KEBATOR-264063 format. One line per 10 residues: number of its first residue (from 1); their letters; for each residue y negated, x, z of N, C-alpha, C, CB. Coordinates in steps of 0.001 Angstrom, whole numbers, plus 500000, padded with zeros to 6 digits. Glycine has a CB too. Layout:
// KEBATOR-264063
NUM> A> Y,X,Z,Y,X,Z,Y,X,Z,Y,X,Z; ...;
This chain:
// KEBATOR-264063
1> MIEPGSQAPA> 060890,852624,203147,062009,853246,202471,061787,854772,202476,062163,852689,201009; 062807,855607,202385,062662,857164,202514,061993,857694,201324,064061,857913,202669; 061200,858602,201403,060293,859005,200389,060928,860233,199741,058863,859288,200963; 060583,860224,198449,061106,861492,197557,060621,862700,198196,060565,861502,195980; 061458,863699,198081,060980,865198,198534,061613,865190,200001,059082,865479,198549; 062178,864209,200619,062581,864374,201941,063988,864760,201927,062347,863171,202743; 064474,865411,202823,066015,865812,203103,066773,864546,203325,066223,866800,204455; 067737,864418,202430,068643,863073,202768,069233,863319,203897,069772,862657,201757; 069109,862141,204857,069821,862119,206068,071372,862194,205848,069436,860880,206824; 071884,862930,207024,073432,863108,206588,074133,861975,207327,074144,864665,207036;
11> FTLPDQDARD> 075147,861704,206756,075809,860646,207207,077594,860867,206984,075141,859372,206398; 078281,860269,207761,079697,860219,207562,079893,858656,207994,080590,861415,208501; 080495,857963,206934,080922,856586,207041,082257,856387,206437,079946,855678,206408; 083086,855441,207086,084307,855264,206321,084192,854448,205061,085297,854657,207160; 085010,854707,204063,084939,853905,202885,085898,852704,203001,085260,854753,201656; 086318,852009,201897,087150,850924,201772,088674,851164,202215,087062,850504,200382; 088907,852503,202194,090298,852785,202670,090298,853541,203997,091081,853612,201610; 089154,853350,204763,088960,853974,206217,088938,855314,206224,089996,853622,207183; 088554,855971,204945,088625,857600,204850,087225,857945,205118,089149,858272,203308; 086816,858970,205842,085401,859108,206046,084896,860091,204903,085078,859656,207549;
21> VSLGDFAGRK> 083586,859428,204417,082857,860054,203313,081589,860715,204056,082431,858922,202102; 081140,861820,203605,079950,862482,204227,078971,862761,203001,080379,863913,205057; 077724,862935,203356,076719,863387,202286,077108,864848,201653,075193,863467,202978; 077755,865642,202563,078114,867119,202038,079300,866903,200871,078747,868194,203436; 079880,865866,200866,081017,865697,199813,080513,865658,198465,081827,864418,200018; 079143,865308,198387,078438,865150,197124,077713,866461,196678,077424,864002,197252; 077851,867398,197535,076842,868639,197306,077204,869119,195887,077034,869967,198486; 076224,869442,195162,076166,870113,193778,076347,868896,192713,077433,871333,193596; 076219,867824,193030,076252,866490,192279,075320,865509,192628,077475,865861,192408; 074657,864903,191764,073605,863930,192023,074333,862571,192792,072845,863532,190509;
31> LVIAFYPLDF> 073720,861955,193604,074341,860865,194384,073316,859673,194303,074654,861327,195954; 073906,858570,193868,073040,857321,193702,073530,856312,194891,073246,856605,192100; 072778,856017,196052,073336,855245,197070,072552,853874,196720,073107,855900,198636; 073580,852924,196679,072921,851529,196470,073361,850693,197693,073406,850772,195010; 072420,850572,198537,072337,849779,199646,072363,848185,199222,071050,850193,200415; 073148,847432,199845,073099,845972,199536,073398,845158,200677,074027,845603,198465; 073185,843778,200745,073167,843022,202002,074751,842934,202614,072506,841474,201686; 075510,842337,201869,076636,841784,202199,077808,841755,201006,076251,840477,202674; 078939,841852,201318,080186,841909,200325,080138,840313,200222,081847,842702,200974; 080749,839752,198759,081052,838551,198597,079835,837698,198382,081812,838177,199625;
41> SPVCTDQLSL> 078779,838019,198893,077391,837156,198524,077240,836940,196830,075879,838120,199133; 076776,835897,196566,076534,835945,194944,075702,836923,194500,075935,834720,194378; 074652,837175,194976,073650,838398,194303,074262,839644,194420,072179,838592,195020; 074976,839968,195550,075694,841309,195710,076751,841451,194713,076322,841478,197105; 077462,840422,194464,078627,840192,193468,078086,840882,192197,079012,838511,193194; 076925,840180,191801,076367,840520,190601,075877,841990,190397,075327,839643,190410; 075285,842524,191603,074710,843666,191627,075742,844716,191435,073967,843796,192783; 076762,844578,192232,078014,845624,192193,078752,845415,190749,079211,845293,193553; 078803,844247,190300,079399,844263,189024,078697,844898,187727,079658,842956,188773; 077281,844796,188132,076503,845381,187106,076590,846751,187038,075219,845056,187211;
51> YQEVLAELDQ> 076578,847562,188298,076725,849049,188418,078034,849378,187866,076602,849577,189891; 079237,848565,188154,080481,848912,187735,080551,849227,186163,081391,847817,188133; 079827,848203,185464,079646,848461,183948,079113,849762,183656,078726,847464,183303; 078438,850298,184358,077501,851843,183833,078190,852963,184632,075535,851889,184336; 079159,852778,185506,079781,853794,186173,080234,854970,185351,080833,853261,186839; 080725,854848,184091,081137,855948,183241,079860,856808,182547,082080,855308,182107; 078875,856009,182497,077595,856753,181895,076903,857475,183017,076501,855706,181185; 077099,856868,184131,076288,857562,185395,077108,858954,185519,076360,856541,187035; 078536,858856,185367,079182,860088,185535,078938,861033,184423,080572,859882,185701; 078764,860544,183263,078298,861619,182128,077036,862176,182484,078123,860997,180650;
61> RGATLVGVSV> 076225,861690,183257,074997,862218,183518,075028,862960,184853,073984,861156,183486; 076168,863058,185453,076397,863918,186566,076011,863336,187720,075780,865126,186459; 076162,861977,187930,075826,861159,189109,077064,860311,189538,074587,860218,188790; 077375,860293,190898,078171,859644,191512,077170,858310,192206,078950,860678,192484; 077970,857195,192084,077310,855857,192940,078207,855462,193851,076963,854513,192081; 077706,855185,195105,078308,854776,196090,077670,853417,196597,078336,855823,197005; 078355,852448,196983,077633,851250,197632,077715,851357,199175,078295,849832,197155; 076579,850774,199768,076616,851033,201349,076327,849491,201630,075330,852286,202084; 077118,848937,202599,076676,847594,203384,077082,847761,204697,077309,846218,202846; 076839,846822,205588,077178,846634,207038,078579,846015,207122,076099,845695,207787;
71> DSPYCHAAFR> 079324,845787,205954,080820,845226,206115,081752,846128,206673,081432,844819,204813; 082952,845664,207047,083923,846431,207472,084723,847204,206277,084766,845574,208280; 085555,848194,206598,086210,848708,205584,087306,847594,204862,086864,849973,206152; 087645,847006,205817,088667,845860,205314,087998,844913,204310,089215,844927,206581; 086918,844595,204585,086114,843539,203700,085614,844177,202571,084903,842865,204414; 085359,845547,202586,085044,846248,201337,086286,846482,200397,084408,847596,201686; 087441,846666,201049,088833,846602,200279,088795,845420,199407,090142,846480,201274; 088905,844295,200218,089028,842991,199510,087729,842580,198538,089230,841867,200648; 086728,843041,198769,085625,843036,197735,085838,843835,196460,084398,843550,198350; 086202,844977,196841,086449,846028,195722,087737,845475,194816,086809,847635,196444;
81> ERLNLTMPLL> 088739,844808,195211,089918,844538,194692,089516,843121,193888,091108,844477,195869; 088810,842262,194469,088328,841097,193824,087566,841178,192544,087565,840465,194690; 086605,842283,192702,085742,842335,191556,086242,843732,190568,084080,842441,192157; 087628,844140,190791,087936,845437,190294,086920,846621,190088,088472,845203,189142; 086389,846728,191373,085331,847686,191534,086003,849200,191594,084474,847311,192902; 085460,850268,191281,086189,851679,191462,085124,852500,192241,086626,852480,189919; 083831,852263,192306,083052,853057,193257,083443,852785,194525,081660,852863,193169; 083305,854056,195516,083425,853898,196853,082350,852844,197595,083321,855268,197384; 082868,852123,198466,082004,851326,199385,081963,851797,200844,082466,849907,199373; 080847,852243,201276,080799,852772,202428,080261,851887,203679,080082,853877,202215;
91> SDFHPKGAMS> 081164,851718,204869,080710,850907,205818,079848,851311,206838,081625,850436,206321; 078694,850646,206818,077542,850894,207666,077897,850045,208965,076087,850445,206926; 079008,849723,209458,079372,848654,210419,079190,849138,211874,080853,848197,210189; 079322,850445,212126,079155,850849,213707,078719,852403,213778,080711,850634,214616; 077690,852673,214202,076821,851603,214754,076200,850972,213593,075738,852125,215763; 075944,849624,213777,075573,848849,212839,074354,849182,212245,075571,847691,213249; 074371,849553,210666,073195,849714,210055,072336,851204,210204,072446,848593,210568; 073126,852084,210970,072702,853384,211274,072149,853988,209941,073876,854223,211897; 073170,854150,209067,072698,854838,207587,071712,854022,206941,073927,854998,206475; 071650,852806,206807,070662,852123,206201,069193,852403,206971,071103,850620,206186;
101> RAYGAWIEKV> 069230,852374,208285,068037,852596,209184,067437,854003,208685,068485,852621,210865; 068256,854866,208611,067982,856482,208399,067321,856380,207137,069384,857575,208322; 067858,855765,205973,067190,855935,204667,066015,854764,204439,068359,855859,203476; 065643,854056,205483,064588,853054,205482,064986,851890,204511,063207,853711,205057; 066168,851348,204571,066754,850387,203837,067246,849229,204868,067893,851028,202983; 066636,849023,205888,067135,847802,206896,066224,847120,206972,067564,848035,208275; 066696,845888,207074,065945,844592,207456,066124,844166,208791,066335,843462,206630; 065322,844237,209764,065690,844229,211243,065986,842628,211625,064361,844916,212219; 065007,841898,210868,065035,840454,211335,066373,839505,210747,063573,839774,210807; 066977,840291,209710,068433,839636,209256,069485,840340,209727,068685,839561,207745;
111> GHGNRSLVLV> 069452,841505,210190,070465,842427,210514,071260,843036,209392,071328,841809,211372; 070754,843250,208310,071489,843936,207199,070584,844782,206563,072102,843010,206189; 071354,845441,205411,070360,846315,204612,069699,845568,203500,071066,847551,203992; 068464,846188,203050,067817,845652,201845,068320,846197,200491,066372,845916,201940; 068140,845453,199485,068685,845824,198361,067873,847126,197725,068718,844597,197479; 068388,848204,198047,067681,849332,197745,068502,850516,197094,067055,849745,198953; 067854,851401,196470,068583,852642,195609,067866,853942,196009,068442,852454,193834; 068730,854791,196428,068213,856153,196540,068980,857241,195640,068290,856560,198028; 068256,858118,195018,068833,859062,194198,068888,860390,195224,067933,859251,192760; 069938,861082,195346,069850,862324,196103,070189,863348,195041,070839,862381,197405;
121> DERGIVAWSH> 069504,864346,194927,069925,865463,194046,071021,866328,194571,068786,866321,193761; 071279,867304,193744,072352,868410,193697,072328,869109,195029,072098,869491,192498; 071144,869248,195617,070685,870122,196884,070513,869178,198094,069203,870933,196610; 070724,867911,197959,070748,866955,199208,069168,866468,199414,071378,867828,200694; 068265,866623,198638,066832,866126,198651,066808,864819,197824,065783,867240,198021; 066248,863972,198454,065832,862559,197850,064887,862801,196886,065228,861527,198865; 065296,862450,195525,064756,862596,194329,063712,861500,193795,065823,862712,193506; 064439,860104,194500,063728,859146,193888,064223,857895,194782,064002,859084,192263; 063278,856912,195137,063898,855720,196001,063227,854533,195477,063651,855835,197669; 063960,853345,195703,063409,852164,195218,063931,850979,196119,063768,851993,193716;
131> ASPTPLEIPG> 063008,850067,196650,063319,849071,197576,063042,847867,196842,062570,849173,198878; 063924,846889,196626,063598,845520,196100,062610,844920,197042,064884,844585,195965; 061641,844054,196443,060753,843421,197136,061211,842236,198049,059858,843045,196253; 062545,841739,197740,063262,840703,198242,064838,840993,198310,062944,839526,197417; 065741,840787,199071,067149,840818,198882,067574,840188,197856,067807,840381,199854; 066870,839102,197291,067482,838250,196127,067246,839058,194885,066793,836726,195967; 066427,840274,194810,066122,840679,193651,066926,841954,193305,064735,840823,193597; 067830,842059,192053,068620,843020,191928,068060,844105,191076,069770,842546,191504; 068058,845451,191800,067504,846577,191091,068256,846826,189889,067468,847782,191912; 067935,846832,188656,068563,846917,187261,069166,848574,187341,067243,846588,185849;
141> ANLIFDALAA> 070030,848560,186505,070837,849874,186057,069764,850763,185494,072075,849593,184867; 068691,850366,184820,067847,850872,183949,066891,851681,185076,067142,849683,182960; 066670,851188,186217,065931,851868,187175,066616,853183,187574,065717,850988,188341; 068139,853143,187611,068666,854281,188059,068821,855495,186751,070065,853829,188750; 068804,854801,185549,068941,855954,184531,067390,856321,184257,069825,855468,183031; 066372,855776,184593,065050,856096,184356,064884,857296,185455,064018,854761,184521; 065411,857158,186598,065274,858050,187727,066042,859311,187536,065710,857386,188970; 067481,859208,186774,068126,860497,186434,067500,861195,185306,069540,860304,186117; 066643,860496,184429,065947,861154,183242,064766,861915,183803,065449,860072,182118; 064203,861511,184846,062906,862012,185266,062878,863373,185853,062346,861125,186208;
């Protein structure tokens, strides 16, 4: 997992609407990156639904949350619609897992990202990171709020 104090690796990925989203788009604002394995899996559905519930509070604390998985923009669009999600979902589809690898959130043996969180500060520096010990364990929103308060 990427270490706090590191420069956040630059990225440009398509979102659910196939619009490019880059790290630089969040300059001057805190960015919470939620890496998750796959759209429509039961645990990922619970994780993203949980984060949707706290988006307004994250915004009040000056942070934006984005989800990242290896699914295509089309799959992300359907997943967002199905769950009524409003956070951007970024497609780490091609080259598969490049962003997840750069942030140390990749599980090679299964070919998708681990359930991980990264907080990038306003200057593009990793302020905090967390990797779940298993893809089946959801990192709770309390971890994000604790990291923002630190």
